[in-house]
Structures are given as C-alpha cells and as structure tokens.
C-alpha positions as CSV (number, residue, x, y, z in Angstrom):
1,X,-14.4,53.8,-117.0
2,X,-17.1,55.8,-118.6
3,X,-15.5,55.4,-122.1
4,X,-15.4,51.6,-121.7
5,X,-19.1,51.5,-120.8
6,X,-20.0,53.8,-123.7
7,X,-17.9,51.5,-126.1
8,X,-19.7,48.4,-124.9
9,X,-23.0,50.0,-125.3
10,X,-22.2,51.0,-128.9
11,X,-21.0,47.5,-129.7
12,X,-24.2,46.0,-128.3
13,X,-26.3,48.4,-130.3
14,X,-24.4,47.6,-133.5
15,X,-24.8,43.8,-132.9
16,X,-28.5,44.2,-132.2
17,X,-28.9,46.2,-135.4
18,X,-27.1,43.5,-137.4
19,X,-29.3,40.8,-135.9
20,X,-32.5,42.7,-136.6
21,X,-31.3,43.4,-140.2
22,X,-30.6,39.7,-140.7
23,X,-34.1,38.7,-139.5
24,X,-35.8,40.9,-142.1
25,X,-37.5,38.6,-144.7
26,X,-36.8,39.1,-148.4
27,X,-33.6,39.7,-150.3
28,X,-32.0,41.5,-153.2
29,X,-32.0,40.6,-156.9
30,X,-29.2,41.6,-159.3
31,X,-29.3,40.9,-163.0
32,X,-25.8,40.7,-164.5
33,X,-25.4,39.9,-168.3
34,X,-28.9,38.3,-168.5
35,X,-28.4,36.2,-165.4
36,X,-30.4,37.0,-162.2
37,X,-28.8,36.7,-158.9
38,X,-30.8,36.6,-155.6
39,X,-29.0,37.2,-152.3
40,X,-30.1,38.0,-148.8
41,X,-29.9,41.5,-147.4
42,X,-26.9,40.5,-145.2
43,X,-25.0,39.1,-148.1
44,X,-25.7,42.2,-150.2
45,X,-24.6,44.5,-147.4
46,X,-21.4,42.6,-146.8
47,X,-20.7,42.6,-150.5
48,X,-21.2,46.4,-150.8
49,X,-18.9,47.0,-147.7
50,X,-16.2,44.8,-149.3
51,X,-16.6,46.7,-152.5
52,X,-16.2,50.1,-150.7
53,X,-13.1,48.8,-148.8
54,X,-11.5,47.5,-152.1
55,X,-12.3,50.8,-153.8
56,X,-10.7,52.8,-150.9
57,X,-7.5,50.8,-151.1
58,X,-7.3,51.2,-154.9
59,X,-7.7,54.9,-154.6
60,X,-5.1,55.1,-151.9
61,X,-2.6,53.1,-154.0
62,X,-3.2,55.4,-157.0
63,X,-2.7,58.5,-154.9
64,X,0.5,57.1,-153.4
65,X,1.8,56.4,-157.0
66,X,0.8,59.9,-158.2
67,X,2.3,61.6,-155.1
68,X,5.5,59.5,-154.9
69,X,7.7,62.1,-156.8
70,X,6.8,64.8,-154.3
71,X,7.2,62.5,-151.3
72,X,10.6,61.4,-152.6
73,X,11.6,65.0,-153.1
74,X,10.5,65.9,-149.6
75,X,12.4,63.0,-148.2
76,X,15.6,64.0,-150.0
77,X,15.2,67.6,-148.8
78,X,14.8,66.4,-145.3
79,X,17.9,64.2,-145.5
80,X,19.8,67.1,-147.2
81,X,18.7,69.4,-144.4
82,X,19.8,67.0,-141.7
83,X,23.2,66.7,-143.4
84,X,23.5,70.5,-143.8
85,X,22.6,70.9,-140.1
86,X,25.3,68.4,-139.1
87,X,27.8,70.1,-141.3
88,X,27.0,73.6,-139.9
89,X,27.1,72.2,-136.3
90,X,30.4,70.5,-136.7
91,X,31.8,73.5,-138.6
92,X,30.9,75.9,-135.7
93,X,32.5,73.4,-133.2
94,X,35.6,73.3,-135.4
95,X,35.8,77.1,-135.5
96,X,35.5,77.2,-131.7
97,X,38.3,74.6,-131.4
98,X,40.5,76.4,-133.9
99,X,40.6,73.5,-136.5
100,X,41.0,75.5,-139.7
101,X,41.0,72.5,-142.0
102,X,37.8,71.0,-140.5
103,X,36.1,74.4,-140.4
104,X,36.8,74.9,-144.2
105,X,35.7,71.3,-145.0
106,X,32.4,71.7,-143.1
107,X,31.8,75.2,-144.5
108,X,32.2,73.8,-148.1
109,X,29.7,71.0,-147.3
110,X,27.2,73.4,-145.8
111,X,27.5,75.8,-148.7
112,X,26.9,72.9,-151.1
113,X,24.0,71.4,-149.2
114,X,22.3,74.6,-148.1
115,X,23.5,77.6,-150.1
116,X,22.1,80.9,-149.0
117,X,21.1,79.6,-145.5
118,X,22.0,82.2,-142.8
119,X,24.0,79.7,-140.7
120,X,25.9,78.5,-143.8
121,X,26.8,82.1,-144.6
122,X,27.9,82.7,-141.1
123,X,30.0,79.5,-141.1
124,X,31.6,80.6,-144.4
125,X,32.5,84.0,-142.9
126,X,33.9,82.6,-139.7
127,X,35.9,79.9,-141.5
128,X,37.4,82.6,-143.8
129,X,38.2,84.8,-140.7
130,X,39.9,81.8,-139.0
131,X,42.0,81.1,-142.0
132,X,42.9,84.8,-142.4
133,X,41.0,85.3,-145.7
134,X,39.5,88.7,-144.9
135,X,38.3,89.2,-148.5
136,X,36.2,86.0,-148.4
137,X,34.8,87.0,-145.0
138,X,33.8,90.4,-146.3
139,X,32.0,88.9,-149.3
140,X,30.1,86.6,-146.9
141,X,29.1,89.5,-144.7
142,X,28.1,91.6,-147.7
143,X,25.8,88.8,-148.8
144,X,24.3,88.7,-145.4
145,X,23.9,92.5,-145.3
146,X,22.0,92.4,-148.6
147,X,19.3,90.2,-147.1
148,X,16.6,91.4,-144.8
149,X,16.8,88.4,-142.4
150,X,20.6,88.7,-141.9
151,X,21.2,92.4,-142.5
152,X,22.0,93.2,-138.9
153,X,24.6,90.4,-138.6
154,X,26.1,91.3,-142.0
155,X,26.5,94.9,-141.0
156,X,28.1,93.9,-137.7
157,X,30.6,91.7,-139.5
158,X,31.4,94.4,-142.1
159,X,31.8,96.9,-139.2
160,X,34.4,94.7,-137.5
161,X,36.2,94.0,-140.7
162,X,36.4,97.7,-141.5
163,X,37.9,98.4,-138.0
164,X,40.4,95.6,-138.5
165,X,41.7,97.2,-141.7
166,X,41.7,100.6,-140.0
167,X,39.0,102.1,-142.2
168,X,37.1,104.4,-139.7
169,X,34.9,106.0,-142.5
170,X,33.6,102.6,-143.6
171,X,33.2,101.4,-140.0
172,X,31.2,104.5,-139.2
173,X,29.0,104.1,-142.3
174,X,28.1,100.5,-141.4
175,X,27.4,101.4,-137.8
176,X,25.2,104.3,-138.9
177,X,23.2,102.1,-141.2
178,X,22.8,99.4,-138.5
179,X,21.7,102.0,-135.9
180,X,19.2,103.5,-138.5
181,X,17.7,100.2,-139.6
182,X,17.7,98.4,-136.2
183,X,17.8,101.0,-133.4
184,X,17.7,98.2,-130.7
185,X,21.3,97.1,-131.6
186,X,23.4,98.2,-128.7
187,X,26.8,97.8,-130.5
188,X,25.7,100.1,-133.3
189,X,24.4,102.8,-130.9
190,X,27.6,102.6,-128.9
191,X,29.8,102.7,-132.0
192,X,28.0,105.7,-133.5
193,X,28.2,107.5,-130.2
194,X,31.9,106.9,-130.1
195,X,32.4,108.2,-133.6
196,X,30.4,111.3,-132.9
197,X,32.3,111.9,-129.7
198,X,35.6,111.4,-131.5
199,X,34.6,114.1,-134.0
200,X,33.1,116.3,-131.2
201,X,29.7,116.2,-132.8
202,X,28.0,116.6,-129.4
203,X,24.6,117.6,-130.9
204,X,24.5,114.5,-133.0
205,X,25.6,112.3,-130.1
206,X,22.8,113.8,-127.9
207,X,20.2,113.2,-130.7
208,X,21.3,109.6,-131.0
209,X,21.2,109.1,-127.2
210,X,17.6,110.4,-127.1
211,X,16.6,108.0,-129.8
212,X,18.1,105.1,-127.8
213,X,16.6,106.2,-124.5
214,X,14.2,103.2,-124.3
215,X,17.2,100.8,-124.6
216,X,19.0,102.3,-121.6
217,X,18.1,102.2,-117.9
218,X,17.1,105.6,-116.5
219,X,20.3,106.1,-114.5
220,X,22.6,105.4,-117.4
221,X,20.7,107.6,-119.7
222,X,20.7,110.6,-117.3
223,X,24.4,110.2,-116.6
224,X,25.4,109.9,-120.3
225,X,23.2,112.8,-121.2
226,X,24.8,114.9,-118.5
227,X,28.3,114.0,-119.8
228,X,27.4,115.0,-123.4
229,X,25.7,118.2,-122.3
230,X,28.8,119.1,-120.3
231,X,31.0,118.4,-123.3
232,X,28.8,120.6,-125.5
233,X,28.8,123.3,-123.0
234,X,32.6,123.3,-122.7
235,X,32.8,123.5,-126.5
236,X,30.4,126.4,-126.8
237,X,31.5,128.4,-123.7
238,X,33.9,130.6,-125.7
239,X,31.3,131.5,-128.4
240,X,27.9,131.5,-126.6
241,X,28.1,131.6,-122.8
242,X,24.3,131.8,-122.4
243,X,23.8,128.6,-124.3
244,X,26.7,127.0,-122.5
245,X,25.2,128.0,-119.1
246,X,21.8,126.5,-120.0
247,X,23.4,123.3,-121.2
248,X,25.6,122.9,-118.1
249,X,22.8,123.7,-115.7
250,X,20.7,120.9,-117.2
251,X,23.7,118.6,-117.0
252,X,24.2,119.5,-113.3
253,X,20.6,118.7,-112.6
254,X,20.9,115.3,-114.2
255,X,24.1,114.4,-112.5
256,X,24.8,116.7,-109.5
257,X,28.1,114.8,-108.6
258,X,29.6,115.3,-112.1
259,X,32.7,117.4,-111.3
260,X,33.2,119.3,-114.5
261,X,29.5,120.2,-114.8
262,X,29.3,121.4,-111.2
263,X,32.5,123.5,-111.5
264,X,31.4,125.1,-114.7
265,X,27.9,125.6,-113.5
266,X,29.2,127.3,-110.3
267,X,31.5,129.5,-112.3
268,X,28.8,130.7,-114.7
269,X,26.2,131.1,-112.0
270,X,28.6,133.3,-110.0
271,X,29.3,135.4,-113.1
272,X,25.5,136.0,-113.3
273,X,25.3,137.0,-109.7
274,X,23.7,133.9,-108.3
275,X,26.3,133.3,-105.7
276,X,24.1,131.4,-103.3
277,X,23.0,128.9,-105.9
278,X,26.5,128.6,-107.2
279,X,27.7,127.8,-103.7
280,X,25.1,125.1,-103.3
281,X,25.9,123.5,-106.6
282,X,29.7,123.3,-105.8
283,X,29.2,122.2,-102.2
284,X,26.9,119.3,-103.3
285,X,29.4,118.0,-105.8
286,X,32.3,118.5,-103.3
287,X,30.6,116.4,-100.7
288,X,30.3,113.6,-103.2
289,X,33.7,113.9,-105.0
290,X,36.2,116.4,-103.5
291,X,38.3,117.8,-106.4
292,X,40.7,120.7,-107.0
293,X,38.6,122.2,-109.8
294,X,35.6,122.5,-107.4
295,X,37.8,124.1,-104.7
296,X,39.2,126.6,-107.2
297,X,35.7,127.4,-108.5
298,X,34.5,127.8,-105.0
299,X,37.4,130.1,-104.0
300,X,36.8,132.4,-106.9
301,X,33.0,132.7,-106.7
302,X,33.2,136.4,-106.0
303,X,35.4,138.3,-108.5
304,X,37.9,140.7,-106.8
305,X,37.8,139.1,-103.4
306,X,40.9,139.4,-101.2
307,X,43.1,136.5,-100.5
308,X,41.9,136.4,-96.9
309,X,38.2,136.2,-98.1
310,X,39.1,133.3,-100.4
311,X,40.8,131.6,-97.5
312,X,37.7,131.8,-95.4
313,X,35.6,130.5,-98.2
314,X,37.9,127.5,-98.8
315,X,38.0,126.8,-95.0
316,X,34.2,126.5,-95.0
317,X,34.3,124.1,-98.0
318,X,37.1,122.0,-96.5
319,X,35.2,121.6,-93.2
320,X,32.4,119.7,-95.2
321,X,34.9,116.8,-95.9
322,X,37.2,116.6,-92.9
323,X,40.4,114.4,-93.2
324,X,40.3,114.6,-97.0
325,X,43.6,115.4,-98.7
326,X,41.9,117.5,-101.5
327,X,40.4,119.8,-98.8
328,X,43.8,120.1,-97.1
329,X,45.6,120.9,-100.4
330,X,43.0,123.5,-101.4
331,X,43.2,125.1,-97.9
332,X,47.0,125.1,-98.0
333,X,47.1,126.8,-101.4
334,X,44.5,129.4,-100.2
335,X,46.6,130.0,-97.0
336,X,49.7,130.3,-99.1
337,X,48.0,133.0,-101.3
338,X,46.9,134.8,-98.1
339,X,50.5,134.4,-96.7
340,X,49.2,132.5,-93.7
341,X,52.1,130.1,-93.7
342,X,51.4,128.7,-90.3
343,X,47.9,127.5,-91.3
344,X,49.3,126.1,-94.6
345,X,51.9,124.0,-92.6
346,X,49.3,123.0,-90.1
347,X,46.8,121.5,-92.6
348,X,49.5,119.7,-94.5
349,X,51.2,118.3,-91.3
350,X,49.2,115.0,-91.2
351,X,50.4,114.2,-94.8
352,X,54.1,114.9,-94.4
353,X,55.1,111.4,-93.2
354,X,54.1,110.0,-96.6
355,X,53.6,113.0,-98.9
356,X,52.3,112.8,-102.4
357,X,53.8,114.8,-105.3
358,X,51.4,117.7,-104.8
359,X,52.0,117.9,-101.1
360,X,55.7,118.1,-101.8
361,X,55.3,120.8,-104.3
362,X,53.1,122.9,-102.1
363,X,55.6,122.5,-99.2
364,X,58.4,123.6,-101.6
365,X,56.3,126.7,-102.5
366,X,55.8,127.5,-98.8
367,X,59.6,127.2,-98.1
368,X,60.4,129.4,-101.0
369,X,57.7,132.0,-100.3
370,X,57.9,132.3,-96.5
371,X,61.6,132.4,-95.9
372,X,63.2,132.3,-99.3
373,X,64.8,129.1,-98.3
374,X,65.8,127.7,-101.7
375,X,67.6,124.8,-100.2
376,X,64.5,123.4,-98.4
377,X,62.4,124.2,-101.4
378,X,64.8,122.1,-103.6
379,X,64.7,119.3,-101.0
380,X,60.9,119.1,-101.2
381,X,61.0,119.3,-105.0
382,X,63.5,116.4,-105.1
383,X,61.2,114.4,-102.8
384,X,58.3,115.0,-105.2
385,X,60.2,113.0,-107.9
386,X,59.8,109.8,-105.9
387,X,56.7,110.7,-103.9
388,X,53.4,108.8,-104.2
389,X,51.3,109.8,-107.2
390,X,48.3,112.0,-106.8
391,X,44.8,111.2,-108.2
392,X,44.3,112.2,-111.9
393,X,41.7,111.9,-114.6
394,X,42.2,108.3,-115.7
395,X,40.4,106.1,-118.2
396,X,41.5,102.7,-119.5
397,X,45.1,103.3,-118.6
398,X,45.2,106.8,-120.2
399,X,45.9,109.7,-117.9
400,X,44.9,113.3,-118.8
401,X,45.4,116.5,-116.9
402,X,41.8,117.5,-117.6
403,X,38.5,115.8,-117.8
404,X,37.3,114.3,-121.1
405,X,33.8,113.1,-122.0
406,X,35.0,109.9,-123.5
407,X,38.0,107.6,-123.3
408,X,40.5,108.2,-126.1
409,X,41.5,104.5,-125.8
410,X,38.1,102.7,-126.0
411,X,35.7,105.5,-126.9
412,X,33.6,104.7,-123.8
413,X,31.4,107.7,-122.6
414,X,32.0,108.8,-119.0
415,X,35.1,106.6,-118.7
416,X,37.3,109.1,-116.8
417,X,37.6,108.7,-113.0
418,X,39.5,110.9,-110.5
419,X,41.8,108.3,-109.0
420,X,45.4,107.3,-108.6
421,X,46.6,105.9,-111.9
422,X,48.6,102.7,-112.2
423,X,52.4,103.2,-112.6
424,X,55.3,101.2,-113.8
425,X,58.9,101.3,-115.0
426,X,58.3,102.2,-118.6
427,X,56.4,105.3,-119.8
428,X,54.2,105.8,-122.8
429,X,55.6,108.9,-124.5
430,X,53.4,111.4,-126.3
431,X,54.6,111.3,-129.9
432,X,53.4,112.6,-133.2
433,X,51.2,110.2,-135.1
434,X,51.9,109.5,-138.7
435,X,48.4,109.8,-140.1
436,X,46.7,112.0,-142.6
437,X,45.0,115.2,-141.4
438,X,41.7,114.2,-143.1
439,X,41.6,111.0,-141.0
440,X,43.1,112.3,-137.8
441,X,41.1,111.2,-134.7
442,X,40.1,113.4,-131.9
443,X,42.7,114.9,-129.6
444,X,44.4,112.4,-127.3
445,X,43.1,109.5,-129.3
446,X,45.2,106.3,-129.5
447,X,45.9,105.3,-133.1
448,X,47.2,101.9,-134.4
449,X,50.7,101.7,-135.7
450,X,52.5,99.4,-138.1
451,X,53.2,95.9,-137.0
452,X,56.8,95.3,-136.1
453,X,59.1,94.8,-133.2
454,X,58.8,97.3,-130.3
455,X,56.0,99.2,-132.0
456,X,54.6,101.4,-129.2
457,X,51.1,102.8,-129.2
458,X,50.9,106.4,-130.5
459,X,48.9,109.2,-128.9
460,X,47.8,112.2,-130.9
461,X,48.7,115.5,-129.3
462,X,45.9,117.9,-128.2
463,X,44.8,120.9,-130.1
464,X,45.3,124.4,-128.9
465,X,41.8,124.6,-127.4
466,X,42.5,121.5,-125.3
467,X,45.7,121.1,-123.2
468,X,48.0,118.3,-124.2
469,X,47.7,115.2,-122.0
470,X,50.4,114.7,-119.5
471,X,52.9,111.9,-119.9
472,X,51.6,108.8,-118.2
473,X,53.4,106.1,-116.5
474,X,52.1,102.8,-117.7
475,X,53.1,99.2,-117.2
476,X,54.2,97.6,-120.5
477,X,54.5,93.9,-120.9
478,X,56.1,92.3,-124.0
479,X,53.6,90.3,-125.9
480,X,54.4,86.6,-126.0
481,X,54.5,84.8,-129.4
482,X,51.1,83.4,-130.1
483,X,50.9,79.6,-130.1
484,X,51.0,78.0,-133.5
485,X,48.5,75.5,-134.8
486,X,51.3,73.6,-136.6
487,X,50.8,75.2,-140.0
488,X,52.2,78.6,-139.2
489,X,48.8,80.1,-138.3
490,X,48.0,81.2,-134.8
491,X,45.9,79.0,-132.6
492,X,42.7,80.4,-131.1
493,X,43.1,82.1,-127.7
494,X,39.7,81.1,-126.4
495,X,38.4,77.9,-128.0
496,X,34.7,78.5,-127.5
497,X,31.8,77.9,-129.8
498,X,30.4,81.3,-130.9
499,X,26.7,82.1,-130.9
500,X,25.0,82.6,-134.3
501,X,24.9,86.3,-133.8
502,X,28.7,86.4,-133.4
503,X,30.2,87.9,-136.6
504,X,33.5,86.2,-136.3
505,X,35.5,83.7,-134.2
506,X,38.1,86.3,-133.2
507,X,35.7,89.3,-133.2
508,X,37.0,92.2,-131.1
509,X,34.9,93.9,-128.5
510,X,32.6,96.4,-130.2
511,X,33.1,98.8,-127.3
512,X,36.8,99.2,-128.4
513,X,37.2,101.4,-131.4
514,X,39.8,100.9,-134.1
515,X,41.9,103.7,-132.5
516,X,42.8,101.4,-129.6
517,X,44.0,98.4,-131.6
518,X,47.6,97.7,-132.5
519,X,49.5,94.8,-133.8
520,X,52.7,95.8,-132.1
521,X,54.7,93.7,-129.8
522,X,53.8,95.8,-126.7
523,X,50.4,96.3,-125.0
524,X,49.5,98.8,-122.4
525,X,48.3,97.1,-119.2
526,X,48.0,100.0,-116.9
C-alpha cells in the first residue's frame, strides 16, 4: 500500500512539473542551414527525449550486431553442453542396465561433445570395463590420474584394474600415492594397511594408522592400534623382549579384552616378577572372553609351580566364569596334570551328553592316564571324529590354529574371532601355491588361481616362525553360469547406476585384496 501511495505521489509531482514547464513563456530557436526554427520549450524537450530514445536503440542494435558472434558461440556451447549432459546421463544409465551397445554409443557421443570432461572420462572407462576392454579402461583412468581434479578417481580405478590383473606391486603403488596425496580416502588407507600387514611391516602400518587417526572414530582407532602393536610385539619377542613387553603392555591398555595381547602381557609381566599385575591383566581379559591361551598363561604365571598349585590357580580363574566350557576344559586339563581324575571327570560331566571334539579328547586322555584303559580311550577318540566342533580363530571363512592380526582372505585388520566355524561336506585343502617367491604373499594368504573347471582356492603354507593353519571345513557351492546378454558377454549382476566416484560398473570391494579373488568355478561360502 505504501508503495502505491509513493508511486501516485511521484506521478503527480511529474505531472505538475510538466504543466509548470509548459506555462513558462518563451521558446527555443534553432538555426539549421540558414533557416531559423522557433519552437516552444515543451516541443524542444519532447524532441530531445525522442532523439535520446532513438540514439539508445541505434546503439543497442549496433552492440547486438557486434556481439552476435559471441552470443551465437555461447548458445552453441550451451546446446552442446546439454547434449553432452544427456549423452553422459543416458550412458551411465545404460551401464547400470548392462546395455553394452548403448553404453559405447553414448560414451562416443560424450567424448565427441565434451572431450576431457571428468564425467565423459568416467563414462568411457566404465563402458570399456563393461565391454571387457581393460586396456581402454586403464587409459581412461591414467588420463584421470594425470589431472588434479580427477586424480583420486583415476588412482582408484588404476588400483582396481591392477588387482584384477593380479599385479600387487602396481596396486600397492597406486594405493600409496592415493593415500599420500589425499589422506582422507578411506579405501587407500585400508588398502595400504592391508599391504603392509601382508608384508608384516607393522611399523609402517602403525605410522599410517596414526596419520589417519582423524578419519577414524576413537574406539576403532584404539582397537586397530592395539592389534598392530600386538602383532609387532609378537614379531619382536624373540629378538627384543623388552621392546615386545612395552608394545604389548600399550596394546593391553588400549584393548584390555584383546586375548593375544592379554596372554602375552601376562606372560611377560610374570617373567619380570609382576605376578599380581599379570594376574589382573589375564583375569580382566578372561572375564570378557574366556580362552585357552589365557588359561594356559594364568596356570603358568609362576615358573616351577607344582601341578597342584597350577590346579588351584586355574580353579580360581574358572570360578570367575561359571558354566563356561573353556573354564571347565582348562580345569580338567589342570586336574589331569595333577592326577586328580575325579575332579577332571566332575567338571566335564555337564558336557558329556553332547561333547565337543576337545571334550572327547580330554576324556580319552583321562581314560588312558587313569586306568590305562586303551579301549575306552579309543572310544572317546572315535567319538571326537563326529563330535560338535569347538571354537577356533575364524575370519571370513578361514580357520587358523592361532590368532592373526589380519584376515588372510580379505586383509581386514582385527578380523579373527574366537567362535565355532561353519562346516560342510567338502574341505578346503592346504596346498602349495604356484607363485614366484618374490611375489609370495604373507603366510596363510589366499592367492588367485588360473580360471578353469574345479579350480579351488589356494592357501599359502605358513613359515617356520608361524604354525601352519589347520585344515578347515568349508561349504563349497558350484558357481552357476553367469547369464548372457545375448552376445556372449555376461550380463550385469546388479543393474544399478553407479555414482560418479565409482571407478567401474563391476568394481570389486576395495576391502577385499587381490589375494582373495579367483575366477574358478568354486567359491568358499563358509
């Protein structure tokens, strides 16, 4: 309302001014080519205004004519950009749908309309990957890696392509460069950690973990640091026990429930005479996760103790977790060593209706030691064959007879859990891998094998310093033939549109190292 009133006031003032100007006596005289023209002030003002308006339009027309090439060029660029955007959008949709022909067509259009654009480069790489042209995909990723705005994406794509062709050295180099140039990249940090753990470079892994501390939550950082410190302590225990003790004590403070750290810390503290502190460390871990290693370390805290003294100590530990099979087994073994057969039978009695393998073996040892009853001992040993499995160190379907800091299947840090592994009818045998010594992965690491019928996953045997992993029972399922797109090429498994930061339509999980990949006709499910 106020604006309307102000507008009316301004119009009234302007009209009043025009009327007053028109009432002014006199006029204006203009001489043009010897002729004198006399007009009133109103006519002169109107003429000047019309002249200014005409001049304005003339200048505007001249400017439009002079700027028309630039305007036309900008309009063409806009239309070209819209066509390129449509080509890239339809190309990404075609890739998600698994339409190889359409993806290649739109990739060619995008490359023609907008060469060098990040999305066009990504579309070219994904179309090449979908069609199986790995060389073209690598060239596209190399182009992206050479540019500052797409370097991280290019390195990610090159990293995945290097793992697909089983080139761990190149994959590590790309991951190292990505982690160095962009520390916030989670995939690069995880990949470098996996590589350093595979080569047992615990110092390097710890240094990298410290640099990425800000990218991790506090609990994850403390747990992973404790795992790496424990691994380094185990590696240096034979050469420098003082350094190993300092490392494992720090690990135990970061993660008191970490079983290998608590067992090693208790053992080294007991060697130094700190029996009470060693007992507290083991008891705290035992209450969180009862484990045979903790029971053994607790029983042997004082060197030279008699079997009866060890039995009393294990009894005190087992009372802290009543009705737990680990406590019962530890107590039965200690009673067997102390030749207290009645106690050994008593603690195992609740588990004899459905015994596990270890319960059967301990009962066989009791029968053989107490009464030299070889028949009953063989009976219990035979029952152990078909008895329920016991908990074991398990990670990603891989079973080990001792703790490892990282999964040999996926490279995941702190992957091993003390639990009953999945079992099946077929077993994954431990066989010798056919790889060069210079490229041999860490002990127990899964390595890819040649594609072909019935090509099982191969597991590298352990070194002398690390016991060989036990044979594991694993469910194996024959891989079904992949659906065909009609031209002999496999159809996509998950037809989804990939995000711009996805390096490929069938990119594998970066948390799974190349050592876990295989093109064989069998895959381990358990």
